[in-house]
C-alpha positions in Angstrom: 55.4 64.3 100.3 59.1 64.0 100.9 61.5 64.8 98.1 64.1 62.0 97.8 67.6 63.3 98.1 69.8 62.6 95.1 73.1 60.8 95.4 76.3 62.9 95.5 77.8 63.6 92.1 81.6 63.2 91.7 83.7 64.2 88.7 86.9 62.2 88.2 89.9 64.4 87.1 93.4 63.3 86.2 95.8 62.3 83.5 94.3 59.9 80.9 97.5 58.0 81.1 95.9 56.3 84.1 92.8 54.9 82.4 92.8 51.7 84.6 92.8 53.9 87.7 89.9 55.9 86.3 88.0 52.7 85.6 88.6 51.4 89.2 87.7 54.7 90.8 84.5 54.9 88.7 83.4 51.5 89.9 84.4 52.2 93.5 82.5 55.5 93.6 79.5 54.0 91.9 79.4 51.1 94.4 79.7 53.8 97.2 76.4 55.2 95.9 77.7 58.2 94.0 76.9 59.4 90.5 80.2 59.4 88.5 81.1 61.9 85.7 84.4 61.0 84.0 86.5 61.2 80.9 84.9 60.2 77.6 86.6 56.8 77.5 88.3 54.5 80.0 89.6 52.4 77.0 91.9 54.8 75.2 93.5 58.2 75.7 91.9 61.2 73.9 95.0 61.6 71.8 94.7 58.1 70.5 91.0 58.4 69.8 91.7 61.5 67.8 94.8 60.3 66.0 92.9 60.1 62.7 92.3 63.9 62.7 94.6 66.6 61.4 96.7 68.5 64.0 94.3 71.5 63.9 91.2 69.3 64.3 92.8 67.5 67.2 93.5 70.8 69.0 89.9 71.9 68.4 88.5 68.6 69.6 90.8 68.6 72.7 89.7 72.1 73.5 86.0 71.1 73.2 86.7 68.1 75.5 88.3 70.4 78.1 85.3 72.7 78.0 83.0 69.7 78.4 85.0 68.4 81.4 84.7 71.8 83.1 80.9 71.5 82.5 81.0 68.1 84.3 82.9 69.8 87.2 80.1 72.4 87.3 77.5 69.6 87.6 79.5 67.7 90.3 79.3 68.2 94.1 83.0 67.2 94.3 86.0 66.2 92.3 88.1 63.1 92.8 91.6 63.6 91.5 93.2 60.4 90.0 96.8 61.2 91.1 98.5 57.9 90.6 102.0 57.9 92.2 101.3 61.6 93.1 101.2 62.7 89.5 99.1 65.8 88.7 99.7 67.3 85.3 99.2 70.8 84.1 95.7 70.2 82.7 94.6 68.4 85.9 96.0 71.2 88.0 93.9 73.7 86.0 90.8 71.5 86.6 91.5 71.4 90.3 91.9 75.2 90.4 88.6 75.5 88.4 86.8 73.2 90.8 88.0 75.1 93.8 87.1 78.4 92.3 83.6 76.9 91.9 83.5 75.9 95.6 83.8 72.2 94.9 85.2 69.8 97.4 88.4 68.1 96.1 89.4 64.6 97.1 92.5 62.7 96.2 92.8 59.0 95.1 96.2 58.9 96.8 97.2 61.1 99.7 100.5 63.0 99.4 102.3 66.1 98.2 100.3 66.6 95.0 97.4 68.0 97.0 98.8 71.5 97.2 
């Protein structure tokens, strides 16, 4: 009996200021036959979703979300960086470094200098 090979898993990484690009990339990757792991919401930034919390609770929640995103990278076969107009922020750069340290392939939404 042959074991069916699973689809590739891709984790989207990038600044949540580009939620529309996350949504478009998620759809494109899904239509290409890949399983997509992404940010918690394509509708609002984490900071906006957590605005009702105290500053300390926001920091704790953002830290938990960052850890959860690293776990998504661990599950993924590759990372797709949502680098709209070449933008890659500090958090995204850390995610890229983490992914590479785990031996994950890194792809870029837009080709350019931000791929360093």
